[in-house]
Steps between C-alpha positions, in 0.01 A plus 500: 500500500766357734390393843560771756626348828380672822766692697510511869514827687306720268298796647157496343300823524150471353408849570485669155649860480728451798814526296640487136290344232795249432759407734769238403745414784803271469364320193700191402427295191694187403520261199376195675562261199875567476736193537645502854228684664327838487694789342427850628373741234363775719684579827313711745317754270298764694293774349178698556234656281256757644145574369526735214883455472710380204819319574762392252707170505810535284790271424646286241350162372545235757478743794166364613261789416235299338534203732454706815168640359384159370550369861271800614227400244536127584622417140848354557609271222524118561801400683532807712344576843500761778730357778470803746366847545172675511269659230211708642229674299313750700634336824387149401765232464449336152773238488302270741175519294379195320554489115137564453502806727799637324342454162213702624735770605638548146294734287306618809791642713808432287546471130802487257546675170771335304754630257353345185123555473488203266570273813196658673255535216359191322545530124156342419287705735396856444639763726165584649442125595834495678430804695145371588645178630679700779192715600310427818188632659520702817429187691796322337298281252632452152330689215339195349213561733452862368307607198704526184409867453631588845824300438556678174451835652751410776755382235470814312546704819816311563627555154426874528706492835807385303431746216357262247181523294202271554561325156818344638276264697413317171858469371756237553855563643680457170297775351649750746833691526733401788405801703124431456558143590674601820208723588255219447711278724486766771132528474469115533738493799307779673155357425479341843584843665820376682655693781854410385620501132834327426616618150798287375712689237171645346682743276816305384404442142320843437622809337546821691152636428321181580714441799409842642130443426510163680688640807250807518215257481626273785587788721169674423306194588707436809445840640123521412434162657756545786645164393837374580729462197827298471696567177754243413746640251859500387465845355614751755337794315170332532548427870616851593226666292206297621579372846488657855764274642741242341649165620811389338533114483796295417551132525191449714580777759416872536813710472353845520162665548372855525294767327545526119650847530765392765607184306533692172686805633731320752522115459635340819604165368755423225239277318249784476772736381610258239157461365453871484840548322403239238175682399547665158403875460295660231685824551861378488703234326778342718835373398399172665215410729630387846354138492494292817741199427376150534143372579263417788634187676269203466310362802743264689802679371463796740760536777468656830503876564403740223373308193627789277863483631638299209394766251564812718795726435490611867492155647733408798537189707240640751243496219528123463523427868251724675125391514291723270270733682294785385585806715394866507800703359643765737516763227299800370384280212326262739133612474215331675483126426845516327699180559824362346677166534854631417724436799765748343255781433676748721827448316374496140194734507682772307583263214145390432382795292396322179517783241866574584595154361376595155708707250295680241633523150399731206282385214794427277539577139169528321420199280486537120162609373248218454490444132442194296842351460593180301756411767260555797427214737125547453305710256120497525312723250119575511428162663135391566357200681152426569363199693155358411276351765138426565482812721616718202826593328770660708785707353816417702730716275411794292751659260796420736855615385796421710871481439747345744845611382817301555655504843207681640254431780142606416236478763138439394261605770121513546200353675398136491341418166656796309668254257858483629522126523322461162775693331773306682330163396488625149875583496597146613260332257246377766225727357381608165424856382233617265653820343830684485855376486728333769874443462713330758879513444441564147257204466157595361217320675211383287167679538192292593682189600779371725845441374579157371743256660806629317409864568433428862860360531643810332286720719607334813860597409402866505247525777429332845237574757503486881152477660371620831451153658809282491286210642314473167793547274725242646440122482469384862618155420829606339809621671639847449798348302276296283295813419797709408669222304178468287507875436867493409442212253207683345714809455758293318245347279537155660839454372755320716517452876464791740811571696417445869695809581266714299221418757734616773573817311133584452430452871800718597367765259179524697682489832414135596755231609581203271350262748155627419503308175404190696194664656138503391304817504301401816834523688557864395357826636300710267789731418723210432247351262471834322889504458480152347228620256719792409796265449298280274392808296867617467622158385394593141690838528198675363515858357172566683400389845125564595421510867131484565446614859804286584547665852136575580446212740838526676583641840656845491841370592489221243372747238800725569745198452327413164493863378871557576583167337297588184652839464856363530424214253343731253808737505743226481323295217350799308164339428172699491230468759123554480406515866124472568391622838247702705751615748628855415782480759632205302472695182710781640762260615548294180350678189666722247167564314142458602178428302157537674216284390132557559217306357699344233684818376832657587398837627848638607857433453840652573807473718430369852572850635260658254209272574532475876605859580271679245218262400279638212214250456219499765547125559865530568435780750224286663753220553761731662236674714362173620846392645456412875569775743718493806372504849621864508457763232600423139518184293754218534676574185 
């Protein structure tokens, strides 16, 4: 943990219950190890959380959402420090506490629930042991002083609280589904009975049904315990459905705050309106998603005035010159606690209605019937795949048949662990299958073994894959240009020298300037890295592109940019796409056909309109019914 310097002039109130549970005022955090002196990252963030209240913190990556809450919990990364401001929990200033006192605060009064439960759960310890490690007696002593039987009973009670059976205590994290792991992580985080829970993107990687279950769980626990809950998310549907109030952060500053209902129905800052417009809908497909151009400026590259000015269509000279201040809007939309930092709000308010920026389009011509076709990009027929382990065999795929016709986008949806990625890995030759037949671009894949070297080269000319995490798919030591040159050379069979202009052409195709060829992945944003991954895949000019949750971890505005790009490229190049996702809004926006997987089987298929508008299978209906609801009546669809 970075050292927390004392700040003069703080008002310390030790009387508990005198005000909000959490009060953050003027919080400033800087990168202290930067060359040339400290670089501001958070610039005067203020927010409050009441007892029994849930607040949401939304914004793109790089906005400072997680950093602000890590400062509250005393878990700032090395090389950063609080330089000003106040953080009070139950009236008590915590920034001046010693490291030991702040450590004692975590788990007892404040605890964090992270996005990936694997980062919170030890893979070699049982789930019960990890929950027990956080339990304390009424007098605050650790559970090691209590009888094993009493500890076990308490662990089982905590598991029941999060909707899990007692036998989960004896299982290891890898033996659970993603949703179950998140529930165990929640039980472990709440074992110390904290007053404030900070949940950092707890539902990002989950399908709609598990997402809804985790949100209901957190809200139920928060209300029953009268606990404060901070939900950090880039998913506006999640924030509006789960939170009482929402703070919109951008480049280390709060641009807008207010009740969920107010922000959703009438955004009072262009940034909030832009995020809302970028959100895909499950009910309508749009000609193009209105993406917010550009990206969040890096610390040290932020000018004066409004930090969003360089990306804002409404920006005027006053936006860059006037000091940024949160003010109560003089308008009917200005409810209690409603604040906006837009200095031109009175002039542009009428143009901030997000839905008006989107143009719905019809479903288009119905795709040809899904039938085995020798010329299809992918044909899987009665495919089976079983994984053997010491815990018992697990059938990942059961009698799966799927066709991806030429020039067609097929979405494959389903819960985590349903077999979607297994099928994708089989199609690109990274996984074997036990039964059935698989043909990619007319190449029949061997059953029971992976393709040989020559067949892998032929297969790579037909199919390429883009994974969810561009960090793991791009070599951090190689420049973008070197990565793309390698892909172009492989596509040509290693014959001859790659024309340097071919790299520039690939970059231009995915909307990146030629200068990016000299950069390494660490110098790019998440969306830019995913564009590079897409460019590398397209270097082979494949007949089939597989996108495995390729936009799941991206901010809503960056997601819109990538979806628009992929749709335009697919139409121009005519390749087929197998798009694996758990986001039904993305399915509506991009897919011609949809196949729904559940427990290793395809349980429903049809056009996007047929599956989303009139689902037939109970699992499909459950996914749609589990979509987050708005602050007001009806779902955000």
